[in-house]
TITI-205013 format. One line per 2 residues: number of its first residue (from 1); their letters; for each residue x, y, z of C-alpha. Coordinates in nm, 3 decimals, padded with zeros to 5 digits. Example, Ala and Ser with C-alpha at 12.3 -4.5 7.8 and 13.67 -1.06 7.14 Angstrom:
2
1 = as = 01.230 -00.450 00.780; 01.367 -00.106 00.714
end
This chain:
133
1 = xx = -05.597 11.914 11.088; -05.644 11.536 11.106
3 = xx = -05.688 11.380 11.452; -05.541 11.047 11.560
5 = xx = -05.889 10.891 11.563; -05.918 10.963 11.189
7 = xx = -05.599 10.771 11.106; -05.641 10.397 11.043
9 = xx = -05.500 10.156 11.299; -05.274 10.010 11.029
11 = xx = -05.122 10.353 10.962; -05.080 10.416 11.336
13 = xx = -04.897 10.083 11.376; -04.673 10.170 11.082
15 = xx = -04.594 10.514 11.230; -04.520 10.365 11.574
17 = xx = -04.280 10.110 11.427; -04.123 10.379 11.211
19 = xx = -04.061 10.580 11.529; -03.901 10.272 11.690
21 = xx = -03.683 10.211 11.381; -03.367 10.356 11.529
23 = xx = -03.401 10.138 11.838; -03.491 09.828 11.633
25 = xx = -03.180 09.860 11.417; -02.912 09.673 11.596
27 = xx = -03.145 09.439 11.787; -03.150 09.067 11.720
29 = xx = -03.465 08.988 11.920; -03.733 09.149 12.130
31 = xx = -04.100 09.224 12.173; -04.278 09.531 12.040
33 = xx = -04.581 09.619 12.252; -04.867 09.845 12.139
35 = xx = -05.148 09.940 12.375; -05.477 09.999 12.191
37 = xx = -05.775 10.198 12.313; -06.071 10.279 12.088
39 = xx = -05.869 10.143 11.793; -05.604 10.406 11.863
41 = xx = -05.242 10.331 11.951; -05.158 10.479 12.289
43 = xx = -04.835 10.370 12.448; -04.585 10.165 12.251
45 = xx = -04.231 10.041 12.300; -03.984 09.756 12.287
47 = xx = -03.892 09.492 12.545; -03.558 09.326 12.486
49 = xx = -03.243 09.199 12.649; -02.964 09.454 12.612
51 = xx = -02.719 09.195 12.485; -02.729 08.877 12.284
53 = xx = -02.646 08.601 12.530; -02.421 08.330 12.397
55 = xx = -02.515 08.294 12.032; -02.148 08.292 11.935
57 = xx = -02.181 08.564 11.669; -01.924 08.833 11.748
59 = xx = -01.963 09.183 11.611; -02.316 09.120 11.482
61 = xx = -02.506 09.447 11.457; -02.864 09.322 11.452
63 = xx = -03.134 09.423 11.207; -03.060 09.638 10.906
65 = xx = -03.281 09.918 10.773; -03.439 09.683 10.518
67 = xx = -03.506 09.419 10.784; -03.676 09.681 11.005
69 = xx = -03.891 09.782 10.706; -03.985 09.416 10.656
71 = xx = -04.080 09.392 11.024; -04.303 09.700 10.986
73 = xx = -04.474 09.550 10.682; -04.532 09.217 10.860
75 = xx = -04.673 09.399 11.165; -04.926 09.587 10.954
77 = xx = -05.023 09.274 10.759; -05.086 09.088 11.086
79 = xx = -05.368 09.331 11.169; -05.589 09.130 10.931
81 = xx = -05.628 08.884 11.221; -05.757 09.146 11.467
83 = xx = -06.135 09.156 11.468; -06.422 09.262 11.687
85 = xx = -06.237 09.448 11.962; -06.117 09.803 12.012
87 = xx = -05.928 09.791 12.343; -05.628 09.572 12.422
89 = xx = -05.267 09.505 12.339; -05.073 09.379 12.040
91 = xx = -04.735 09.215 12.093; -04.493 09.140 11.812
93 = xx = -04.218 08.897 11.914; -03.935 08.918 11.664
95 = xx = -03.603 08.745 11.615; -03.329 08.775 11.358
97 = xx = -03.179 08.436 11.271; -02.930 08.376 10.994
99 = xx = -03.023 08.707 10.834; -03.399 08.642 10.832
101 = xx = -03.663 08.821 11.038; -03.921 08.600 11.209
103 = xx = -04.228 08.752 11.376; -04.494 08.606 11.602
105 = xx = -04.798 08.817 11.687; -05.022 08.804 11.993
107 = xx = -05.349 08.995 12.021; -05.503 09.060 12.361
109 = xx = -05.852 09.208 12.380; -05.958 09.394 12.695
111 = xx = -06.309 09.467 12.817; -06.423 09.657 13.125
113 = xx = -06.713 09.500 13.311; -06.790 09.828 13.489
115 = xx = -06.859 09.990 13.151; -07.086 09.703 13.050
117 = xx = -07.280 09.709 13.377; -07.324 10.086 13.354
119 = xx = -07.472 10.057 13.007; -07.708 09.772 13.090
121 = xx = -07.826 09.863 13.439; -08.185 09.985 13.438
123 = xx = -08.251 10.347 13.524; -08.409 10.425 13.863
125 = xx = -08.737 10.513 13.692; -08.742 10.175 13.513
127 = xx = -08.670 09.992 13.839; -08.959 10.172 14.015
129 = xx = -09.197 10.088 13.732; -09.091 09.724 13.740
131 = xx = -09.144 09.702 14.119; -09.494 09.856 14.090
133 = x = -09.608 09.587 13.846
end
C-alpha cells in the first residue's frame, strides 16, 4: 500500500482539487487553500462568498466541469514556482470572468524557530567541554 508521503505534491494537489470539484462547479470566484507539511497536503478547502454580489449576470451557474479541470491543471503547473520549503500554505485565488478562468497563486513558507534552535543547540556535554577550555 502506498502512503501519502510517497505521492508527489503535484498529485496530492490534483487529488485535493478533484475532491473539491463538486464545490467548485457553480462558483464564480474564491480562494482554494492548501496547508502543506513535509511536502504533504494536510487540510484543504475553499473560501468564497456564497453569492455573486452585483455583477448583473442572472442565472449564471459558475464554473463548468471543463473550467474546473483547467483550474486543476493550472494549480498543478503553478507548483513549478515552489522551491526550497516543505511547510507552509498555498492559496489559489480564482475568478471566472466572461467564461474564462483566471488564477493567481500565493505561496507561503513556514519555519519553526523552536525546531531550528533544538537542532543547533549544543549538547550538555559539549557545553561542559567548552567551559573547561
